[in-house]
N, C-alpha and C positions, 0 to 999 in steps of 0.2 A: 459462369457465362454456359452457355451450352457447350453439350459434349461434340467430341470429334464427329463421331459418327452422326449426331444432331445437324450439323455445320453440313458435310456430306448431303445432306439428305434436305437440307434449306438450297444449299447451292443450286441441286440437279433441280429442285421443285418450281423455282426462283427464276431460273432459265427456261424451263419450259414454259411456266407462265406468260414469262417475257415475251416470248415468239407470238405465243395466241394474239393475232389481229385485235386492236380494242382503238379507244378514241386517240391515245399518245400515237402509237405506231402509224394507225391509219393517216392521220394527221403529219408526220413525218415523211412517210412516201408521198402523200401528196404535194407535199413542197417540194421533195425532192426531184418529183418527176416532173414540175411544171415551173419551178423559178429558180432550181439550182441549188446545189448542195450548201454553199455557205449560209443560205438562209435557212435551209433547214438543220443544217447544224447548231445554230444559234437557237432553233426553236427547243431542240433536244437540250440545250441546256438550260433554257426556260424551265424546261418540263419537270428535269431534274430538281429544278429547287421548288417547283411544285409538289413533287412527292416528299421533298424531306419535309416542308409544313404538313403533310398529310401523317408521315409518321410520328412526328413530335406529337400533334394530338391523341394519333391512336395509343403511342407509347405511354405517355403520361395519363389517359383515362383509364386505360385498360390494365396498364400493368398492376397495381393493388388491389384489384377485384381477383385477377388470376392468381395471384400471390397469396390470398387470404382464403382463398374456397378452394377443395379440389371440386365439388359439384360445380360451379361456374365454371373450372376449367374443361372439365367433362363435357358441358353443354356446349362449350364454343368449342371442343374438339368438334363432336358429332355435326354442328351447323355448320362449322366450317369446312366439315369434307362434303357436307349435301350442298354447299353452296358451289363448291369448285367443280363438283358434278355438275350440276345446273347451267356453269358458264360452259362446261365442256358441251353441252346439248346446244346452248344457245349458239356457238361457236359452228358448230355443225349445221343448224337449220338456218344460220343468216350467213352461210359461208359467202354468199356474193356480196357482202358488204363491202371487202376490200376493195376489188373491182369495181362496183358502182362509185367509190371512193374516188377511185385512180379516175373514170370518165368523167364525173362530177368538177375536179380540180384541174380537169384537162380542158376547162371551158373559159379558161381567164384568168387565173389566178395572177397576182403580179407582186415581183418582190416587195419585202417589208424592210425599213430601215433595221440597223442591227439595235437598237433599242426597244425598238417594235415587238420584232421578230422573239427575242426576249421574252416580253410581256406577255406576246401571244401563247409561247410553249409556257410561260408560268400559268396561264388562265387555264388551258388544255389541262397540265398535271394537276393542280389545286382540286379543281371540280371535276374530274375524272371520278365516278361512282364505282368504275369497275376496281381502282384501284384502294378505294377506301373502302369499302366492305371487303376488299380480299384480304388486307392488311388487320382487319380488325377480326378477322376469319382466320389468319395464315399464320399471324408472328406468333402467337400463344403457344401453336403447335410446338414452336421448337426454345419453347424455352425450359429451362431447367427449374424446377419450382423450389426445389431443395435448397438450390443456392442463392435465395435470395434477391433482392433486386430487380424484380421482372420488370420493371419499368425499363431499367439502363437496359435489360439483354434485347428487349423488345426493339430500342433505339438502336442500338448496335446493328440486328438484324434489319433493320429498317434502312439503316445508312448504305448498308452492303449491297441491299435489294438495288435502292435510287443508283449506285454506283454501277450495278448490272445493268440498269434500264439504260443509263446514259450511255455505256459502252456500246450494248447492243444496237440501240437505235441510231447511233452514231453511224455504225455498221451499217445498217439498211440504207440510210438517208447517203450514204457513199455507193452502196451496190444500186440502188434506184435510182442514183443519178447517172450512172454509167448503163443500167439494163433498159432504160425507159423503150429503147425498140424492142426489146426481147419481151418484155410484157405487153408492150402495144401491139406485138404481132399475135398474141394469144392472150388476152385479159384472163381469160379463165385459170389458167396457171395459179392464180389467187385465191380463185376456190378452192381448190386442190390443198394448199396450203393450210386455209382454214379450216378445212374438214379434217385435213391429218392433226393439226395441232390442239380440234376440241376432243378428237378420239382419245389422242394421251391426255388430255386434261381430266376426261373422266375417268380413266385410269387411276390418275393422281390421287383424285379425291375419296374414289374408293379406300387406296391406300392410307390417306390419312387418316380416315374415319376407322380403321383397322388396327393403323399401330398402336402399340402400348403408351 
């Protein structure tokens, strides 16, 4: 299993990545701001199930490759760090996306039935290209290649990431439901959130490439 240091680095990096607005977070905030917290929380659960499906695919498909080849591990590490830097730059460039999503959602979203809310959340999670590529580039960084069973290590890491994502998005849903007036009074506050998160992602990507 990953070392204690790797676990701490993984938890910190995961929490940082989760806070950068992407399809899942924007969807959660949009639902909470328009149709309420219950619908948003159900969507969060569905999204978490979608993330688990992505994790299983990545862990089973990539684990054997990383475990058998140190060169493949190095390539994945460099590509992964570069991709995270690119994500950070994109978050800064498109920092208005969260605000625009809130405005668009405000134009007439309607509440969904519980089962439909779960299905919608699952669809958003399982088809989210941001997390799919990120899992592929990110999970191998924290695998202890000398311990073997890389696929199992990545599966455990992915499960922890999904749990963190569900917990974080649930908090966002609750906060957004209560902070509707605050965001509505000055929607550009979301721009600042995206820009700050993007800058931190750039720093994280550089660290991933540089770490041994």
